[in-house]
MIDOSE-1310 file (N, C-alpha, C; in nm, 2 decimals, decimal comma, always signed):
residues 272
mtpp	+12,12/-5,88/+23,19/+12,20/-5,83/+23,08/+12,11/-5,76/+22,98; +12,14/-5,64/+22,94/+12,06/-5,56/+22,84/+12,09/-5,60/+22,70; +11,99/-5,62/+22,61/+12,02/-5,65/+22,47/+12,11/-5,55/+22,41; +12,19/-5,59/+22,30/+12,27/-5,49/+22,24/+12,19/-5,37/+22,19
rnle	+12,25/-5,25/+22,20/+12,19/-5,13/+22,15/+12,25/-5,08/+22,03; +12,18/-5,00/+21,95/+12,24/-4,95/+21,83/+12,36/-4,86/+21,86; +12,46/-4,88/+21,78/+12,58/-4,80/+21,80/+12,56/-4,66/+21,74; +12,60/-4,56/+21,82/+12,59/-4,42/+21,78/+12,73/-4,35/+21,79
pppp	+12,75/-4,24/+21,71/+12,87/-4,17/+21,73/+12,90/-4,13/+21,87; +13,02/-4,15/+21,92/+13,05/-4,11/+22,06/+13,03/-3,96/+22,08; +13,00/-3,92/+22,20/+12,98/-3,78/+22,23/+13,11/-3,70/+22,23; +13,11/-3,57/+22,23/+13,23/-3,50/+22,22/+13,32/-3,53/+22,34
tvep	+13,45/-3,52/+22,32/+13,55/-3,54/+22,42/+13,52/-3,45/+22,54; +13,53/-3,50/+22,66/+13,51/-3,42/+22,78/+13,65/-3,37/+22,83; +13,67/-3,24/+22,82/+13,80/-3,18/+22,86/+13,77/-3,07/+22,96; +13,86/-3,05/+23,06/+13,85/-2,94/+23,15/+13,85/-2,81/+23,08
pldl	+13,77/-2,71/+23,11/+13,76/-2,58/+23,05/+13,88/-2,50/+23,08; +13,88/-2,39/+23,01/+13,99/-2,28/+23,03/+14,13/-2,33/+23,00; +14,14/-2,44/+22,93/+14,27/-2,50/+22,89/+14,36/-2,52/+23,01; +14,30/-2,56/+23,13/+14,38/-2,58/+23,25/+14,47/-2,70/+23,24
vrsg	+14,43/-2,79/+23,16/+14,51/-2,92/+23,15/+14,64/-2,89/+23,08; +14,64/-2,81/+22,97/+14,75/-2,80/+22,89/+14,86/-2,70/+22,93; +14,82/-2,61/+23,02/+14,92/-2,51/+23,06/+15,00/-2,56/+23,18; +15,13/-2,56/+23,16/+15,22/-2,61/+23,26/+15,23/-2,76/+23,27
geer	+15,31/-2,82/+23,20/+15,32/-2,96/+23,19/+15,41/-3,03/+23,29; +15,40/-3,16/+23,29/+15,48/-3,24/+23,38/+15,63/-3,22/+23,36; +15,66/-3,20/+23,23/+15,81/-3,19/+23,20/+15,87/-3,07/+23,27; +15,79/-2,96/+23,28/+15,84/-2,85/+23,35/+15,85/-2,87/+23,50
ylag	+15,74/-2,93/+23,56/+15,73/-2,95/+23,70/+15,84/-3,05/+23,75; +15,86/-3,15/+23,67/+15,96/-3,26/+23,71/+16,10/-3,21/+23,69; +16,12/-3,10/+23,63/+16,26/-3,05/+23,60/+16,33/-2,99/+23,73; +16,25/-2,99/+23,84/+16,31/-2,94/+23,96/+16,22/-2,83/+24,03
pqsr	+16,27/-2,77/+24,14/+16,19/-2,67/+24,21/+16,15/-2,56/+24,12; +16,03/-2,51/+24,13/+15,98/-2,39/+24,06/+15,95/-2,29/+24,17; +15,90/-2,17/+24,13/+15,86/-2,07/+24,22/+15,74/-2,13/+24,30; +15,72/-2,08/+24,42/+15,61/-2,12/+24,50/+15,48/-2,10/+24,43
lael	+15,46/-1,99/+24,37/+15,34/-1,95/+24,30/+15,32/-2,05/+24,18; +15,42/-2,08/+24,11/+15,41/-2,18/+24,00/+15,37/-2,32/+24,05; +15,43/-2,36/+24,16/+15,40/-2,49/+24,21/+15,25/-2,50/+24,27; +15,21/-2,39/+24,32/+15,07/-2,38/+24,37/+14,97/-2,39/+24,25
awtl	+15,01/-2,31/+24,15/+14,92/-2,31/+24,03/+14,92/-2,45/+23,97; +15,03/-2,52/+23,96/+15,04/-2,66/+23,91/+14,95/-2,75/+23,99; +14,96/-2,74/+24,12/+14,88/-2,82/+24,21/+14,73/-2,80/+24,19; +14,69/-2,68/+24,17/+14,55/-2,65/+24,14/+14,50/-2,71/+24,01
rvaw	+14,59/-2,71/+23,91/+14,55/-2,77/+23,78/+14,54/-2,92/+23,80; +14,63/-2,98/+23,87/+14,62/-3,12/+23,90/+14,49/-3,15/+23,97; +14,46/-3,07/+24,07/+14,33/-3,09/+24,15/+14,21/-3,08/+24,06; +14,21/-2,99/+23,96/+14,10/-2,98/+23,87/+14,09/-3,10/+23,79
qfin	+14,20/-3,16/+23,74/+14,19/-3,28/+23,66/+14,12/-3,39/+23,74; +14,16/-3,41/+23,87/+14,10/-3,51/+23,95/+13,95/-3,48/+23,97; +13,91/-3,36/+24,00/+13,77/-3,33/+24,01/+13,69/-3,35/+23,89; +13,74/-3,31/+23,77/+13,68/-3,34/+23,65/+13,66/-3,49/+23,62
gfrv	+13,77/-3,56/+23,65/+13,76/-3,71/+23,63/+13,66/-3,77/+23,72; +13,65/-3,73/+23,84/+13,55/-3,78/+23,94/+13,41/-3,76/+23,89; +13,38/-3,64/+23,84/+13,25/-3,60/+23,80/+13,21/-3,68/+23,67; +13,30/-3,69/+23,58/+13,26/-3,76/+23,45/+13,24/-3,91/+23,48
lhfv	+13,33/-3,97/+23,56/+13,33/-4,12/+23,57/+13,24/-4,17/+23,69; +13,18/-4,08/+23,76/+13,11/-4,13/+23,88/+12,99/-4,22/+23,85; +12,93/-4,21/+23,74/+12,82/-4,29/+23,70/+12,84/-4,40/+23,60; +12,97/-4,43/+23,57/+12,99/-4,52/+23,46/+12,97/-4,67/+23,50
gpcv	+12,94/-4,70/+23,62/+12,92/-4,84/+23,66/+13,05/-4,91/+23,69; +13,04/-5,04/+23,74/+13,16/-5,11/+23,77/+13,24/-5,14/+23,65; +13,37/-5,11/+23,65/+13,45/-5,12/+23,53/+13,55/-5,23/+23,54; +13,59/-5,28/+23,42/+13,71/-5,36/+23,41/+13,81/-5,28/+23,32
tvfg	+13,93/-5,25/+23,37/+14,03/-5,18/+23,29/+14,11/-5,27/+23,21; +14,12/-5,24/+23,08/+14,21/-5,32/+22,99/+14,33/-5,24/+22,95; +14,45/-5,29/+22,99/+14,57/-5,23/+22,95/+14,63/-5,30/+22,83; +14,70/-5,22/+22,74/+14,76/-5,29/+22,62/+14,82/-5,18/+22,53
sarf	+14,90/-5,23/+22,44/+14,97/-5,14/+22,34/+14,88/-5,07/+22,25; +14,92/-4,95/+22,21/+14,85/-4,87/+22,11/+14,90/-4,90/+21,97; +15,00/-4,99/+21,96/+15,06/-5,01/+21,83/+15,02/-5,13/+21,75; +14,92/-5,21/+21,80/+14,88/-5,33/+21,73/+14,77/-5,28/+21,63
peeh	+14,78/-5,32/+21,50/+14,68/-5,28/+21,40/+14,56/-5,37/+21,41; +14,46/-5,34/+21,33/+14,33/-5,41/+21,34/+14,35/-5,56/+21,29; +14,44/-5,58/+21,20/+14,46/-5,72/+21,15/+14,54/-5,81/+21,24; +14,60/-5,76/+21,35/+14,68/-5,84/+21,44/+14,60/-5,93/+21,53
ayyd	+14,65/-6,04/+21,56/+14,58/-6,14/+21,64/+14,54/-6,08/+21,78; +14,63/-6,00/+21,84/+14,61/-5,95/+21,97/+14,49/-5,84/+21,96; +14,48/-5,77/+21,85/+14,36/-5,68/+21,84/+14,23/-5,76/+21,84; +14,23/-5,87/+21,77/+14,11/-5,96/+21,77/+14,08/-6,01/+21,91
larr	+14,19/-6,05/+21,98/+14,17/-6,11/+22,11/+14,11/-6,00/+22,21; +14,16/-5,88/+22,20/+14,11/-5,77/+22,29/+13,97/-5,74/+22,25; +13,94/-5,74/+22,12/+13,80/-5,71/+22,08/+13,70/-5,82/+22,13; +13,74/-5,94/+22,13/+13,65/-6,05/+22,18/+13,64/-6,04/+22,33
lgae	+13,75/-6,00/+22,40/+13,75/-5,98/+22,54/+13,65/-5,87/+22,58; +13,66/-5,76/+22,51/+13,57/-5,64/+22,54/+13,42/-5,69/+22,53; +13,39/-5,77/+22,43/+13,25/-5,82/+22,41/+13,21/-5,91/+22,53; +13,30/-5,99/+22,57/+13,27/-6,09/+22,68/+13,25/-6,01/+22,81
lars	+13,33/-5,91/+22,83/+13,31/-5,83/+22,95/+13,18/-5,75/+22,95; +13,15/-5,70/+22,83/+13,02/-5,62/+22,82/+12,90/-5,71/+22,85; +12,91/-5,83/+22,79/+12,80/-5,93/+22,81/+12,79/-5,97/+22,96; +12,90/-5,96/+23,03/+12,89/-5,99/+23,17/+12,84/-5,87/+23,26
gftv	+12,81/-5,76/+23,19/+12,76/-5,65/+23,27/+12,86/-5,54/+23,31; +12,98/-5,55/+23,26/+13,09/-5,46/+23,31/+13,10/-5,35/+23,20; +13,14/-5,23/+23,25/+13,18/-5,12/+23,17/+13,33/-5,15/+23,13; +13,37/-5,14/+23,01/+13,50/-5,16/+22,97/+13,57/-5,02/+22,96
mtgg	+13,68/-5,01/+23,04/+13,76/-4,89/+23,05/+13,90/-4,91/+22,99; +13,95/-4,82/+22,91/+14,08/-4,83/+22,86/+14,14/-4,69/+22,86; +14,27/-4,69/+22,81/+14,33/-4,56/+22,79/+14,28/-4,47/+22,68; +14,18/-4,53/+22,61/+14,11/-4,45/+22,51/+14,18/-4,43/+22,37
gpgi	+14,29/-4,49/+22,36/+14,37/-4,48/+22,23/+14,34/-4,59/+22,13; +14,44/-4,60/+22,03/+14,42/-4,70/+21,93/+14,47/-4,84/+21,98; +14,49/-4,93/+21,88/+14,55/-5,06/+21,91/+14,46/-5,14/+22,01; +14,52/-5,20/+22,11/+14,45/-5,28/+22,20/+14,33/-5,21/+22,27
meaa	+14,36/-5,08/+22,30/+14,25/-5,00/+22,37/+14,13/-4,99/+22,28; +14,16/-4,96/+22,15/+14,05/-4,95/+22,06/+13,97/-5,08/+22,04; +14,05/-5,19/+22,04/+13,98/-5,32/+22,02/+13,89/-5,35/+22,13; +13,94/-5,33/+22,26/+13,85/-5,36/+22,37/+13,73/-5,27/+22,38
nrga	+13,75/-5,14/+22,35/+13,63/-5,05/+22,35/+13,53/-5,09/+22,24; +13,59/-5,13/+22,13/+13,51/-5,17/+22,01/+13,42/-5,29/+22,04; +13,49/-5,39/+22,10/+13,42/-5,51/+22,14/+13,30/-5,49/+22,23; +13,33/-5,40/+22,33/+13,22/-5,36/+22,43/+13,11/-5,30/+22,36
reag	+13,13/-5,20/+22,28/+13,02/-5,13/+22,21/+12,94/-5,22/+22,12; +13,01/-5,31/+22,04/+12,95/-5,40/+21,95/+12,86/-5,50/+22,03; +12,89/-5,53/+22,15/+12,81/-5,62/+22,23/+12,70/-5,54/+22,31; +12,69/-5,42/+22,29/+12,58/-5,34/+22,35/+12,62/-5,29/+22,49
grsi	+12,75/-5,29/+22,52/+12,80/-5,25/+22,66/+12,84/-5,11/+22,66; +12,90/-5,07/+22,77/+12,94/-4,93/+22,79/+13,09/-4,92/+22,77; +13,14/-4,82/+22,70/+13,28/-4,81/+22,66/+13,34/-4,67/+22,70; +13,44/-4,68/+22,79/+13,49/-4,55/+22,85/+13,64/-4,54/+22,82
gcni	+13,69/-4,42/+22,79/+13,83/-4,40/+22,77/+13,89/-4,29/+22,86; +14,01/-4,32/+22,92/+14,08/-4,21/+22,99/+14,21/-4,18/+22,91; +14,20/-4,08/+22,83/+14,31/-4,06/+22,73/+14,41/-3,97/+22,80; +14,53/-3,96/+22,73/+14,64/-3,88/+22,78/+14,70/-3,80/+22,66
elph	+14,74/-3,68/+22,69/+14,81/-3,61/+22,58/+14,95/-3,66/+22,57; +14,99/-3,70/+22,45/+15,12/-3,75/+22,41/+15,16/-3,70/+22,28; +15,29/-3,69/+22,25/+15,34/-3,65/+22,12/+15,29/-3,74/+22,00; +15,27/-3,86/+22,03/+15,23/-3,96/+21,92/+15,15/-4,07/+21,98
eqep	+15,08/-4,15/+21,90/+15,01/-4,27/+21,93/+14,88/-4,25/+22,00; +14,84/-4,14/+22,06/+14,73/-4,14/+22,15/+14,61/-4,07/+22,10; +14,58/-4,07/+21,98/+14,45/-4,02/+21,93/+14,34/-4,11/+21,98; +14,23/-4,04/+22,02/+14,11/-4,12/+22,08/+14,06/-4,21/+21,97
npyl	+14,01/-4,33/+22,01/+13,95/-4,42/+21,92/+13,80/-4,39/+21,90; +13,74/-4,43/+21,79/+13,60/-4,39/+21,77/+13,49/-4,48/+21,84; +13,53/-4,56/+21,93/+13,44/-4,66/+21,99/+13,41/-4,62/+22,14; +13,42/-4,49/+22,17/+13,40/-4,45/+22,31/+13,27/-4,39/+22,33
drmv	+13,20/-4,43/+22,44/+13,08/-4,36/+22,48/+13,11/-4,23/+22,56; +13,22/-4,23/+22,63/+13,26/-4,12/+22,70/+13,41/-4,12/+22,72; +13,48/-4,00/+22,71/+13,62/-3,99/+22,72/+13,66/-3,87/+22,81; +13,76/-3,89/+22,89/+13,82/-3,78/+22,96/+13,97/-3,77/+22,92
lfrh	+14,01/-3,65/+22,89/+14,15/-3,63/+22,85/+14,23/-3,57/+22,97; +14,34/-3,64/+23,00/+14,43/-3,60/+23,11/+14,56/-3,55/+23,06; +14,62/-3,46/+23,13/+14,76/-3,42/+23,10/+14,86/-3,50/+23,17; +14,83/-3,55/+23,29/+14,93/-3,61/+23,37/+14,90/-3,76/+23,38
ffvr	+15,01/-3,84/+23,37/+15,00/-3,99/+23,37/+14,94/-4,03/+23,51; +14,99/-3,97/+23,62/+14,95/-4,02/+23,75/+14,81/-4,00/+23,78; +14,75/-3,89/+23,73/+14,61/-3,87/+23,74/+14,53/-3,97/+23,67; +14,57/-3,99/+23,54/+14,50/-4,09/+23,46/+14,51/-4,23/+23,52
kvml	+14,62/-4,27/+23,58/+14,64/-4,40/+23,64/+14,54/-4,42/+23,76; +14,53/-4,31/+23,84/+14,43/-4,32/+23,95/+14,29/-4,35/+23,90; +14,25/-4,28/+23,79/+14,12/-4,30/+23,74/+14,10/-4,44/+23,68; +14,20/-4,50/+23,62/+14,19/-4,63/+23,56/+14,18/-4,74/+23,67
vkys	+14,23/-4,70/+23,79/+14,22/-4,80/+23,90/+14,10/-4,78/+23,98; +14,06/-4,65/+24,01/+13,96/-4,62/+24,11/+13,82/-4,68/+24,08; +13,79/-4,69/+23,95/+13,65/-4,73/+23,91/+13,65/-4,88/+23,87; +13,76/-4,95/+23,88/+13,76/-5,09/+23,83/+13,76/-5,19/+23,94
yafv	+13,70/-5,31/+23,90/+13,70/-5,42/+23,99/+13,79/-5,53/+23,94; +13,86/-5,51/+23,83/+13,95/-5,61/+23,78/+14,04/-5,54/+23,68; +14,15/-5,60/+23,65/+14,25/-5,54/+23,55/+14,29/-5,65/+23,45; +14,29/-5,62/+23,33/+14,34/-5,71/+23,22/+14,46/-5,66/+23,15
gmpg	+14,57/-5,73/+23,15/+14,69/-5,69/+23,08/+14,70/-5,76/+22,95; +14,69/-5,69/+22,84/+14,72/-5,74/+22,71/+14,86/-5,71/+22,68; +14,92/-5,77/+22,57/+15,06/-5,74/+22,54/+15,08/-5,59/+22,51; +15,19/-5,54/+22,56/+15,22/-5,40/+22,54/+15,36/-5,36/+22,58
gfgt	+15,39/-5,24/+22,58/+15,52/-5,19/+22,61/+15,54/-5,14/+22,75; +15,63/-5,04/+22,77/+15,66/-4,99/+22,90/+15,54/-4,94/+22,97; +15,45/-4,87/+22,90/+15,33/-4,82/+22,97/+15,24/-4,92/+23,02; +15,22/-5,03/+22,94/+15,14/-5,14/+22,98/+15,20/-5,21/+23,10
ldev	+15,33/-5,24/+23,10/+15,39/-5,30/+23,21/+15,39/-5,22/+23,34; +15,40/-5,09/+23,32/+15,39/-5,00/+23,44/+15,25/-5,01/+23,50; +15,15/-5,01/+23,41/+15,01/-5,01/+23,46/+14,98/-5,14/+23,53; +15,02/-5,25/+23,47/+15,00/-5,39/+23,53/+15,07/-5,40/+23,66
feaa	+15,19/-5,36/+23,67/+15,27/-5,38/+23,79/+15,23/-5,28/+23,90; +15,18/-5,17/+23,86/+15,13/-5,08/+23,96/+15,00/-5,14/+24,03; +14,92/-5,19/+23,94/+14,80/-5,26/+24,00/+14,84/-5,37/+24,09; +14,94/-5,45/+24,05/+14,98/-5,56/+24,13/+15,04/-5,51/+24,26
tliq	+15,11/-5,40/+24,26/+15,17/-5,34/+24,38/+15,07/-5,29/+24,47; +14,96/-5,23/+24,42/+14,86/-5,18/+24,51/+14,78/-5,29/+24,58; +14,77/-5,41/+24,50/+14,70/-5,52/+24,56/+14,80/-5,59/+24,67; +14,92/-5,60/+24,63/+15,02/-5,66/+24,72/+15,03/-5,58/+24,85
tgki	+15,03/-5,45/+24,85/+15,04/-5,37/+24,97/+14,91/-5,34/+25,04; +14,80/-5,39/+24,99/+14,68/-5,38/+25,05/+14,61/-5,24/+25,03; +14,66/-5,17/+24,93/+14,59/-5,04/+24,91/+14,46/-5,05/+24,84; +14,44/-5,16/+24,76/+14,32/-5,20/+24,70/+14,30/-5,35/+24,74
kdfp	+14,17/-5,39/+24,73/+14,14/-5,53/+24,76/+14,20/-5,63/+24,66; +14,18/-5,76/+24,68/+14,24/-5,86/+24,60/+14,17/-5,86/+24,46; +14,18/-5,76/+24,39/+14,11/-5,75/+24,26/+14,18/-5,85/+24,16; +14,11/-5,91/+24,07/+14,17/-6,01/+23,98/+14,26/-5,93/+23,88
ivlm	+14,37/-5,99/+23,85/+14,46/-5,94/+23,74/+14,47/-6,06/+23,64; +14,42/-6,03/+23,52/+14,42/-6,14/+23,42/+14,52/-6,09/+23,31; +14,61/-6,18/+23,27/+14,71/-6,15/+23,16/+14,66/-6,23/+23,04; +14,63/-6,16/+22,93/+14,58/-6,22/+22,81/+14,69/-6,23/+22,71
gsey	+14,71/-6,35/+22,65/+14,82/-6,37/+22,56/+14,93/-6,44/+22,62; +14,92/-6,58/+22,64/+15,01/-6,66/+22,71/+15,15/-6,66/+22,65; +15,16/-6,65/+22,52/+15,29/-6,65/+22,45/+15,37/-6,53/+22,49; +15,30/-6,42/+22,51/+15,37/-6,30/+22,55/+15,40/-6,29/+22,69
wnpm	+15,31/-6,34/+22,78/+15,33/-6,32/+22,92/+15,40/-6,43/+22,99; +15,40/-6,55/+22,94/+15,46/-6,67/+23,01/+15,61/-6,65/+23,04; +15,69/-6,59/+22,95/+15,83/-6,57/+22,98/+15,85/-6,48/+23,10; +15,77/-6,38/+23,11/+15,78/-6,28/+23,22/+15,73/-6,35/+23,35
vtfm	+15,62/-6,43/+23,35/+15,58/-6,50/+23,46/+15,68/-6,60/+23,51; +15,75/-6,67/+23,42/+15,86/-6,76/+23,45/+15,98/-6,68/+23,52; +16,01/-6,56/+23,47/+16,11/-6,48/+23,53/+16,07/-6,45/+23,67; +15,95/-6,40/+23,69/+15,90/-6,37/+23,83/+15,91/-6,48/+23,92
ream	+15,87/-6,60/+23,87/+15,87/-6,72/+23,96/+16,01/-6,76/+23,99; +16,10/-6,77/+23,89/+16,24/-6,82/+23,92/+16,33/-6,71/+23,98; +16,32/-6,59/+23,94/+16,41/-6,49/+23,99/+16,35/-6,41/+24,11; +16,23/-6,36/+24,10/+16,17/-6,28/+24,21/+16,13/-6,36/+24,33
vglg	+16,05/-6,46/+24,30/+16,01/-6,55/+24,41/+16,13/-6,62/+24,46; +16,22/-6,67/+24,37/+16,34/-6,74/+24,41/+16,43/-6,66/+24,51; +16,44/-6,53/+24,48/+16,52/-6,44/+24,57/+16,44/-6,38/+24,68; +16,32/-6,41/+24,69/+16,24/-6,36/+24,80/+16,19/-6,21/+24,79
tida	+16,20/-6,15/+24,66/+16,16/-6,01/+24,65/+16,01/-6,00/+24,64; +15,94/-6,11/+24,60/+15,80/-6,12/+24,61/+15,76/-6,26/+24,67; +15,64/-6,27/+24,72/+15,60/-6,40/+24,77/+15,53/-6,48/+24,66; +15,53/-6,61/+24,67/+15,46/-6,70/+24,58/+15,31/-6,66/+24,57
adld	+15,25/-6,61/+24,68/+15,11/-6,57/+24,68/+15,09/-6,45/+24,59; +15,19/-6,36/+24,58/+15,18/-6,25/+24,49/+15,16/-6,30/+24,35; +15,23/-6,40/+24,31/+15,23/-6,45/+24,17/+15,10/-6,52/+24,15; +15,05/-6,59/+24,25/+14,92/-6,66/+24,24/+14,80/-6,57/+24,21
rltv	+14,82/-6,44/+24,23/+14,71/-6,35/+24,20/+14,69/-6,33/+24,05; +14,79/-6,37/+23,97/+14,79/-6,35/+23,82/+14,72/-6,47/+23,76; +14,63/-6,44/+23,67/+14,57/-6,55/+23,58/+14,61/-6,53/+23,44; +14,68/-6,63/+23,38/+14,72/-6,62/+23,24/+14,63/-6,70/+23,15
tddp	+14,57/-6,64/+23,05/+14,48/-6,72/+22,96/+14,48/-6,66/+22,82; +14,43/-6,74/+22,73/+14,41/-6,69/+22,59/+14,26/-6,69/+22,56; +14,18/-6,72/+22,65/+14,03/-6,74/+22,63/+13,96/-6,62/+22,69; +13,90/-6,54/+22,61/+13,82/-6,42/+22,67/+13,71/-6,47/+22,76
aiaa	+13,65/-6,58/+22,73/+13,54/-6,63/+22,81/+13,59/-6,67/+22,95; +13,70/-6,73/+22,96/+13,76/-6,77/+23,09/+13,80/-6,64/+23,17; +13,85/-6,54/+23,10/+13,89/-6,42/+23,16/+13,77/-6,35/+23,22; +13,66/-6,34/+23,14/+13,54/-6,28/+23,19/+13,47/-6,35/+23,30
acir	+13,48/-6,48/+23,30/+13,42/-6,56/+23,41/+13,50/-6,55/+23,53; +13,63/-6,54/+23,52/+13,72/-6,52/+23,64/+13,68/-6,39/+23,71; +13,67/-6,29/+23,63/+13,64/-6,15/+23,68/+13,50/-6,14/+23,74; +13,40/-6,20/+23,67/+13,27/-6,20/+23,71/+13,25/-6,27/+23,85
daai	+13,31/-6,39/+23,86/+13,30/-6,47/+23,98/+13,36/-6,39/+24,10; +13,48/-6,33/+24,07/+13,55/-6,26/+24,18/+13,47/-6,14/+24,22; +13,41/-6,07/+24,12/+13,33/-5,95/+24,15/+13,21/-5,98/+24,24; +13,15/-6,10/+24,22/+13,03/-6,14/+24,30/+13,07/-6,19/+24,43
rqfg	+13,18/-6,28/+24,43/+13,22/-6,35/+24,55/+13,29/-6,25/+24,65; +13,38/-6,17/+24,60/+13,46/-6,09/+24,68/+13,40/-5,95/+24,72; +13,33/-5,90/+24,62/+13,29/-5,76/+24,64/+13,14/-5,74/+24,65; +13,07/-5,85/+24,64/+12,92/-5,85/+24,65/+12,85/-5,77/+24,55
lsyr	+12,90/-5,76/+24,43/+12,83/-5,69/+24,32/+12,69/-5,75/+24,30; +12,59/-5,67/+24,28/+12,46/-5,72/+24,26/+12,38/-5,61/+24,18; +12,27/-5,65/+24,12/+12,19/-5,56/+24,04/+12,12/-5,46/+24,13; +12,12/-5,33/+24,10/+12,04/-5,24/+24,18/+12,02/-5,11/+24,09
kerr	+11,94/-5,02/+24,15/+11,91/-4,90/+24,07/+12,04/-4,81/+24,06; +12,05/-4,74/+23,95/+12,16/-4,65/+23,93/+12,16/-4,54/+24,03; +12,28/-4,49/+24,07/+12,30/-4,38/+24,16/+12,22/-4,26/+24,11; +12,16/-4,19/+24,21/+12,08/-4,07/+24,18/+12,18/-3,96/+24,13
rhwv	+12,13/-3,89/+24,03/+12,21/-3,77/+23,98/+12,15/-3,65/+24,04; +12,23/-3,55/+24,07/+12,19/-3,42/+24,13/+12,21/-3,31/+24,02; +12,09/-3,25/+23,98/+12,10/-3,15/+23,88/+12,18/-3,03/+23,92; +12,18/-3,00/+24,05/+12,25/-2,88/+24,10/+12,40/-2,89/+24,08
lger	+12,45/-3,02/+24,07/+12,59/-3,04/+24,04/+12,62/-3,05/+23,89; +12,52/-3,03/+23,81/+12,54/-3,04/+23,66/+12,55/-3,18/+23,62; +12,49/-3,28/+23,69/+12,50/-3,42/+23,66/+12,38/-3,46/+23,57; +12,41/-3,52/+23,46/+12,30/-3,57/+23,37/+12,34/-3,70/+23,31
rsvp	+12,24/-3,77/+23,27/+12,27/-3,90/+23,20/+12,32/-3,87/+23,06; +12,44/-3,94/+23,03/+12,50/-3,92/+22,90/+12,53/-4,05/+22,83; +12,53/-4,16/+22,90/+12,56/-4,29/+22,85/+12,45/-4,39/+22,89; +12,38/-4,45/+22,80/+12,28/-4,54/+22,83/+12,34/-4,66/+22,91
ppsr	+12,28/-4,69/+23,03/+12,35/-4,79/+23,11/+12,32/-4,93/+23,06; +12,42/-5,02/+23,06/+12,39/-5,16/+23,03/+12,34/-5,23/+23,16; +12,38/-5,35/+23,19/+12,34/-5,42/+23,32/+12,38/-5,33/+23,43; +12,30/-5,32/+23,53/+12,33/-5,23/+23,64/+12,38/-5,31/+23,76
hgrg	+12,51/-5,31/+23,78/+12,56/-5,37/+23,89/+12,58/-5,26/+24,00; +12,59/-5,30/+24,12/+12,63/-5,20/+24,23/+12,68/-5,28/+24,34; +12,74/-5,21/+24,43/+12,79/-5,27/+24,55/+12,67/-5,32/+24,64; +12,68/-5,44/+24,68/+12,56/-5,50/+24,75/+12,55/-5,44/+24,89
């Protein structure tokens, strides 16, 4: 574990050039068939978002993605919980990745930076709520939710669900679905805030397991806790036991691809 480093202002937002992200939004594409040329252009813009995300996030290290509402203010107990969680994850050597916005996302990123860890945001263009928080070492701005969700999953070894709304539930249950269907390995899913999550877990146990729409084993993959230390230990143990994470040298960067160091690395985990 690397000792805490001095906090510095986050670098500029990383956005695809030529305004490719903003031209031609999802709302138009999802409205129905477009001309062949328009749909080809939209596909290329989406492909560019993926490529840009891959290049920016390739060297961020093993991540834990924290999902949660953008609406909790700094004085809220859940904000404090997420902040302490971010610090615990950073001290365990993980990069903390969030949606890059305010509320729970800000709190988790803040805790990670204050503990000397690495803090990453995958932000999304929205009409409200989604201004980037000031505790990010690196941020990527996406136009499309589905591209952003791929990035939040691709680089993570575990997922933490804090209290939130439709978006948080969508993200948590998509991760659970990917694990259930074997698209990703049995990554830990930790639900922080038992008072918030227990009614939903009870519903899933009584209604969904009861009716056979999910198996009891699917529910057993969820860990509910209010203790950031327990959450971090659960994730750390699973990362070592299941995925063989170990300390190693950072991946080599290739100058011909325009790759350069931009975020000082904390503990260097890698696939064993």
